[in-house]
N, C-alpha and C positions, 0 to 999 in steps of 0.2 A: 176215347178217354184222353183228357188233356192233362199235360204234366207241367209242373214248374220245376225245372231242374230234374231231379230223379223222383220227385214226389207228385202223385196225382192230386188234383184239386179234390177236396173232400166233398162227400155227399152232405146235404143239409140234415140228413137224419142224425148226424153226429152232434148237431147244434140246436135244432129246432125246439126240442123239449127241455133244454137246459133252463133251470130257474136261476136267474141272477138276482142279486139284491143291490138296490141303489144305496147311495150314501145316506139317504134319509130312512132307510130300512124297508122300503117297499119292494115286494117281490115282483119280478118282471119275467114273463116267458120270453126267451130269447127271440123266438120267431116273430114276436110282435114288433121288434125293433126295425125290421126291414119290410114290413107289410106296406107301408105308405110311401117310402122313399128308399133309395139305395143307402147302404151303410158302410162306412169305413171304420175298422176296429183296430186299435192299438192293443196288442196282447202283451202286456208288460211282464217282464221277468221279475223285477223287484223294485218297489217304489223308492227305496233309499239308495239304490245303485246310481253312481255318477253317470254311467253310460245310459241307463234308463231315463234318468231325469233329463239328460241332454236330448235324447231321442224324443221324449214327450214334448219338451218346450219347442223344439224345432218343427215338429209336426203341427202343434197347435198354432204356431205362427202363420200357418197356411189356412187357418179356419175360414177367413173371408173368401178364399178361393173355393173351398168346399161348399160354402153357403151359396155362392153363385151357381154352382152346379146342381144344387138341390140334394146334396149328399150329406147325410148325418155323420158326425164324427164322435166316436166314443172310445173309452179306454176300459179294459177289464184287468183285474188283478186276481191272482189265485189265493192270496193270503191277505187277510184283513187285520193288520196290527194298527190300532187306532192312531197311535202317535205318529206312525209312519205315514198313514193316509193323510193326517192333518199337515204333516210337513211337505207332502207331495202335492196336495191339492188344497188351495188353488195356485200355489206358487209356480208349479211346473205344468199343471194341467187344470185349467179353470172349468173344463167342460164336464159332461156326464161321465161318471165313474161307477163301475159295477163290480161286485164281488162274484167271481165265477168259482164258487166253492167246489163244484164238481169237476173243475178243470176241463170243461167241455171244449172250449176254444183251444186250449193248449193241446188236448188230445187230437183234435181235428187237424192240427198242423202236422201231425206225425202218424196219420192213419188210424187214430183212435186211442193211442197211448202217448201221454206227454213225453217229449224228448228231454232227456237229462244231459246236461253239458258236462264237459270235463274242466276241472280246475287247474289242469297242468299249465295252461298259458299264464296263470297268475304267479307261478313259481319261477318264471323266466323273465327278468326285467326287460329284456330286449325283444320280447315276443310281440306279435301283432296285437295281441290283447292289450298289452301295456301301452302300445302306441295309441290305440283307440282310447284308453283311459286317460292318457296325458292330453290328448286332443279335447276330450270332454271336460277335463278339469279347467280348461280355459273359459268354459261357459258356465260351469256349475261349481260354486264355491263350497257348498255344504252337502255332504253325503255321508253314508255310513254303511256298515256291514250287517245291519239287523235284518233277520228274516231269511227265508229259503231263496237262494240265488242261483240254483242250478236247474230249475225247471224252466226250459227255454221258451221264449216268447216269439213274437213275430207280428205280422199284420195281415189283415184280410180286407177285401172289398166284396160286398155282397150285393147282387142285383135284387131289386124289390120284386114282389109278386106282380106278374103281368097278366092282365085279363086276356084269356084266350091264347096263352103262351104255349099250350100243349106240354111237351116234356120239359121245356126250359133249357134244353141243351143247345149248344152252338156257340159261335164266337170263340173266345178264349176261356170259356167257363167250364166248370165241372158239372156233375150230375146235380139236378135240382128238382124242378117240377113247378107246378102252378104257384107254389109258395116262394119262388125265387131260386137263387143259386149262388154258390161261391164262384165269383168271376176271376179272382186273383188272390194270391197269397204270397207272403214271404216268411221263411222260417229262419229264426236266429240259430244257425247251425253251429256257431262258435260265439263265445261271450262277446257281446258288443257288435256282432256282425248284423246290424239292424238294417231295415229297409230305409233307404234314403227318402225323406219326405216328398221329394219331387216324383219318386217312383209311385208312391201311394196316390199322389194327386193325379198322375197320368193314368193310373188304373181307374180312378174315379171318373176321369174325363171320358174314358172309353165306355164305361158303364152308363154314364149319363147320356152319352150320344146314342147308345144302343136303345135306351129306354125312350128316347125322343122319336125314334123311327116308327 
């Protein structure tokens, strides 16, 4: 069993059967997203959040690097408020965006149940949370408090299905199978404590290199 911090990488059984909905309204089985190529997923806490908007635009800026690796880059949200989606995409995220109504990706970050964050850091102006907010405000001029903001997000990189891969275990990945595996994840354990884009890209590089062997 491989761990990231104190959390084990999740089994694909938590994700594979999730039904996502695209911005155009099409339903997509989650497992189809990593069948042909590796997948990097931004699991967004709230589209209107200044921290989340900054996280999204910084990660999307690396899209050409993900393309070179052959790794698909998508974002999921757990709440679909149309005006918030329209304000978030394409301004901060021009790429594929899906509604994870069942919160499958959010639950997978925390062993099956979405992690709820604490608002206490917002009550202390000199907390680390506010330091992150002030830094993000330099890059994001418009933001709001609309929507549920305490279901914590994160990021994942998933290996694609490998022909003849057997159990799919090994490397720095968790349990998977012939249908791929979760190779890396980051959990937003505190508001705004997001994965650095370069960390996500480095995880994608490892997965792409493994797939090329």
